[in-house]
PyMOL CGO cylinders between C-alpha atoms (Angstrom):
from pymol import cmd
from pymol.cgo import CYLINDER

trace = [
    CYLINDER, 10.69, -6.53, 5.92, 7.78, -8.34, 4.28, 0.3, 1, 1, 1, 1, 1, 1,
    CYLINDER, 7.78, -8.34, 4.28, 4.58, -6.90, 2.89, 0.3, 1, 1, 1, 1, 1, 1,
    CYLINDER, 4.58, -6.90, 2.89, 1.45, -7.79, 4.78, 0.3, 1, 1, 1, 1, 1, 1,
    CYLINDER, 1.45, -7.79, 4.78, -0.55, -9.59, 2.10, 0.3, 1, 1, 1, 1, 1, 1,
    CYLINDER, -0.55, -9.59, 2.10, -4.16, -8.76, 2.83, 0.3, 1, 1, 1, 1, 1, 1,
    CYLINDER, -4.16, -8.76, 2.83, -6.98, -10.06, 0.70, 0.3, 1, 1, 1, 1, 1, 1,
    CYLINDER, -6.98, -10.06, 0.70, -10.22, -8.21, 0.16, 0.3, 1, 1, 1, 1, 1, 1,
    CYLINDER, -10.22, -8.21, 0.16, -12.42, -8.57, 3.21, 0.3, 1, 1, 1, 1, 1, 1,
    CYLINDER, -12.42, -8.57, 3.21, -9.62, -9.45, 5.62, 0.3, 1, 1, 1, 1, 1, 1,
    CYLINDER, -9.62, -9.45, 5.62, -8.90, -7.12, 8.50, 0.3, 1, 1, 1, 1, 1, 1,
    CYLINDER, -8.90, -7.12, 8.50, -5.27, -6.01, 8.92, 0.3, 1, 1, 1, 1, 1, 1,
    CYLINDER, -5.27, -6.01, 8.92, -3.33, -3.54, 11.04, 0.3, 1, 1, 1, 1, 1, 1,
    CYLINDER, -3.33, -3.54, 11.04, -3.30, -0.36, 8.99, 0.3, 1, 1, 1, 1, 1, 1,
    CYLINDER, -3.30, -0.36, 8.99, -0.73, 1.77, 10.82, 0.3, 1, 1, 1, 1, 1, 1,
    CYLINDER, -0.73, 1.77, 10.82, 2.03, -0.85, 10.72, 0.3, 1, 1, 1, 1, 1, 1,
    CYLINDER, 2.03, -0.85, 10.72, 1.20, -1.86, 7.17, 0.3, 1, 1, 1, 1, 1, 1,
    CYLINDER, 1.20, -1.86, 7.17, 1.37, 1.68, 5.77, 0.3, 1, 1, 1, 1, 1, 1,
    CYLINDER, 1.37, 1.68, 5.77, 4.63, 2.42, 7.59, 0.3, 1, 1, 1, 1, 1, 1,
    CYLINDER, 4.63, 2.42, 7.59, 6.09, -0.81, 6.19, 0.3, 1, 1, 1, 1, 1, 1,
    CYLINDER, 6.09, -0.81, 6.19, 5.21, 0.15, 2.61, 0.3, 1, 1, 1, 1, 1, 1,
    CYLINDER, 5.21, 0.15, 2.61, 6.90, 3.53, 2.92, 0.3, 1, 1, 1, 1, 1, 1,
    CYLINDER, 6.90, 3.53, 2.92, 10.12, 1.97, 4.25, 0.3, 1, 1, 1, 1, 1, 1,
    CYLINDER, 10.12, 1.97, 4.25, 10.33, -1.13, 2.05, 0.3, 1, 1, 1, 1, 1, 1,
    CYLINDER, 10.33, -1.13, 2.05, 12.89, -1.62, -0.66, 0.3, 1, 1, 1, 1, 1, 1,
    CYLINDER, 12.89, -1.62, -0.66, 10.87, -2.86, -3.62, 0.3, 1, 1, 1, 1, 1, 1,
    CYLINDER, 10.87, -2.86, -3.62, 12.93, -4.93, -6.07, 0.3, 1, 1, 1, 1, 1, 1,
    CYLINDER, 12.93, -4.93, -6.07, 10.11, -6.03, -8.39, 0.3, 1, 1, 1, 1, 1, 1,
    CYLINDER, 10.11, -6.03, -8.39, 6.56, -4.84, -9.08, 0.3, 1, 1, 1, 1, 1, 1,
    CYLINDER, 6.56, -4.84, -9.08, 4.40, -5.80, -6.10, 0.3, 1, 1, 1, 1, 1, 1,
    CYLINDER, 4.40, -5.80, -6.10, 0.62, -5.97, -5.89, 0.3, 1, 1, 1, 1, 1, 1,
    CYLINDER, 0.62, -5.97, -5.89, -0.99, -5.64, -2.45, 0.3, 1, 1, 1, 1, 1, 1,
    CYLINDER, -0.99, -5.64, -2.45, -4.23, -4.66, -0.72, 0.3, 1, 1, 1, 1, 1, 1,
    CYLINDER, -4.23, -4.66, -0.72, -4.15, -1.94, 1.95, 0.3, 1, 1, 1, 1, 1, 1,
    CYLINDER, -4.15, -1.94, 1.95, -6.88, -1.28, 4.49, 0.3, 1, 1, 1, 1, 1, 1,
    CYLINDER, -6.88, -1.28, 4.49, -7.39, 2.39, 5.36, 0.3, 1, 1, 1, 1, 1, 1,
    CYLINDER, -7.39, 2.39, 5.36, -9.56, 3.35, 8.29, 0.3, 1, 1, 1, 1, 1, 1,
    CYLINDER, -9.56, 3.35, 8.29, -8.64, 7.05, 7.86, 0.3, 1, 1, 1, 1, 1, 1,
    CYLINDER, -8.64, 7.05, 7.86, -8.75, 7.63, 4.08, 0.3, 1, 1, 1, 1, 1, 1,
    CYLINDER, -8.75, 7.63, 4.08, -8.50, 11.41, 4.46, 0.3, 1, 1, 1, 1, 1, 1,
    CYLINDER, -8.50, 11.41, 4.46, -4.87, 10.99, 5.60, 0.3, 1, 1, 1, 1, 1, 1,
    CYLINDER, -4.87, 10.99, 5.60, -2.32, 10.58, 2.80, 0.3, 1, 1, 1, 1, 1, 1,
    CYLINDER, -2.32, 10.58, 2.80, -0.45, 7.31, 2.45, 0.3, 1, 1, 1, 1, 1, 1,
    CYLINDER, -0.45, 7.31, 2.45, 3.24, 7.41, 1.54, 0.3, 1, 1, 1, 1, 1, 1,
    CYLINDER, 3.24, 7.41, 1.54, 3.72, 5.63, -1.79, 0.3, 1, 1, 1, 1, 1, 1,
    CYLINDER, 3.72, 5.63, -1.79, 6.46, 5.89, -4.37, 0.3, 1, 1, 1, 1, 1, 1,
    CYLINDER, 6.46, 5.89, -4.37, 6.40, 8.25, -7.32, 0.3, 1, 1, 1, 1, 1, 1,
    CYLINDER, 6.40, 8.25, -7.32, 5.69, 5.41, -9.77, 0.3, 1, 1, 1, 1, 1, 1,
    CYLINDER, 5.69, 5.41, -9.77, 3.28, 3.45, -7.54, 0.3, 1, 1, 1, 1, 1, 1,
    CYLINDER, 3.28, 3.45, -7.54, -0.37, 3.37, -8.54, 0.3, 1, 1, 1, 1, 1, 1,
    CYLINDER, -0.37, 3.37, -8.54, -3.72, 2.72, -6.89, 0.3, 1, 1, 1, 1, 1, 1,
    CYLINDER, -3.72, 2.72, -6.89, -5.58, 0.31, -9.17, 0.3, 1, 1, 1, 1, 1, 1,
    CYLINDER, -5.58, 0.31, -9.17, -8.86, -0.07, -7.32, 0.3, 1, 1, 1, 1, 1, 1,
    CYLINDER, -8.86, -0.07, -7.32, -10.57, 0.81, -4.07, 0.3, 1, 1, 1, 1, 1, 1,
    CYLINDER, -10.57, 0.81, -4.07, -13.81, -0.02, -2.32, 0.3, 1, 1, 1, 1, 1, 1,
    CYLINDER, -13.81, -0.02, -2.32, -15.43, 0.52, 1.05, 0.3, 1, 1, 1, 1, 1, 1,
    CYLINDER, -15.43, 0.52, 1.05, -15.75, -2.52, 3.34, 0.3, 1, 1, 1, 1, 1, 1,
    CYLINDER, -15.75, -2.52, 3.34, -18.80, -1.80, 5.48, 0.3, 1, 1, 1, 1, 1, 1,
    CYLINDER, -18.80, -1.80, 5.48, -18.21, -4.85, 7.68, 0.3, 1, 1, 1, 1, 1, 1,
    CYLINDER, -18.21, -4.85, 7.68, -14.88, -3.48, 8.97, 0.3, 1, 1, 1, 1, 1, 1,
    CYLINDER, -14.88, -3.48, 8.97, -15.56, 0.23, 8.30, 0.3, 1, 1, 1, 1, 1, 1,
    CYLINDER, -15.56, 0.23, 8.30, -12.39, 0.61, 6.20, 0.3, 1, 1, 1, 1, 1, 1,
    CYLINDER, -12.39, 0.61, 6.20, -11.44, 1.47, 2.64, 0.3, 1, 1, 1, 1, 1, 1,
    CYLINDER, -11.44, 1.47, 2.64, -9.61, -1.33, 0.82, 0.3, 1, 1, 1, 1, 1, 1,
    CYLINDER, -9.61, -1.33, 0.82, -7.10, -0.10, -1.75, 0.3, 1, 1, 1, 1, 1, 1,
    CYLINDER, -7.10, -0.10, -1.75, -5.36, -2.25, -4.36, 0.3, 1, 1, 1, 1, 1, 1,
    CYLINDER, -5.36, -2.25, -4.36, -1.85, -0.84, -4.84, 0.3, 1, 1, 1, 1, 1, 1,
    CYLINDER, -1.85, -0.84, -4.84, 0.89, -1.77, -7.27, 0.3, 1, 1, 1, 1, 1, 1,
    CYLINDER, 0.89, -1.77, -7.27, 4.34, -0.71, -6.05, 0.3, 1, 1, 1, 1, 1, 1,
    CYLINDER, 4.34, -0.71, -6.05, 7.25, -0.43, -8.46, 0.3, 1, 1, 1, 1, 1, 1,
    CYLINDER, 7.25, -0.43, -8.46, 10.99, -0.35, -7.73, 0.3, 1, 1, 1, 1, 1, 1,
    CYLINDER, 10.99, -0.35, -7.73, 12.50, 3.12, -7.38, 0.3, 1, 1, 1, 1, 1, 1,
    CYLINDER, 12.50, 3.12, -7.38, 14.40, 4.25, -10.46, 0.3, 1, 1, 1, 1, 1, 1,
    CYLINDER, 14.40, 4.25, -10.46, 18.09, 4.68, -9.76, 0.3, 1, 1, 1, 1, 1, 1,
    CYLINDER, 18.09, 4.68, -9.76, 19.22, 8.24, -10.36, 0.3, 1, 1, 1, 1, 1, 1,
    CYLINDER, 19.22, 8.24, -10.36, 22.61, 8.90, -11.92, 0.3, 1, 1, 1, 1, 1, 1,
    CYLINDER, 22.61, 8.90, -11.92, 24.19, 11.58, -9.75, 0.3, 1, 1, 1, 1, 1, 1,
    CYLINDER, 24.19, 11.58, -9.75, 27.42, 12.86, -11.27, 0.3, 1, 1, 1, 1, 1, 1,
]
cmd.load_cgo(trace, "trace")
């Protein structure tokens, strides 16, 4: 699966994009913009992932969120 690279001001499909991020296997730190039309609903991100910036895009009536996603740390289960 590939991340949907969305730049600020571009309109993307939020529901597919958010589902993709939750299911992706991240192998290196990845920076991406998300567009959220329903910001009151939580988005599934990893424990180490961080929101770096956000702003409201009045033209598309969505919140744009800059997210950095990090690879999951491997746990040693013994």
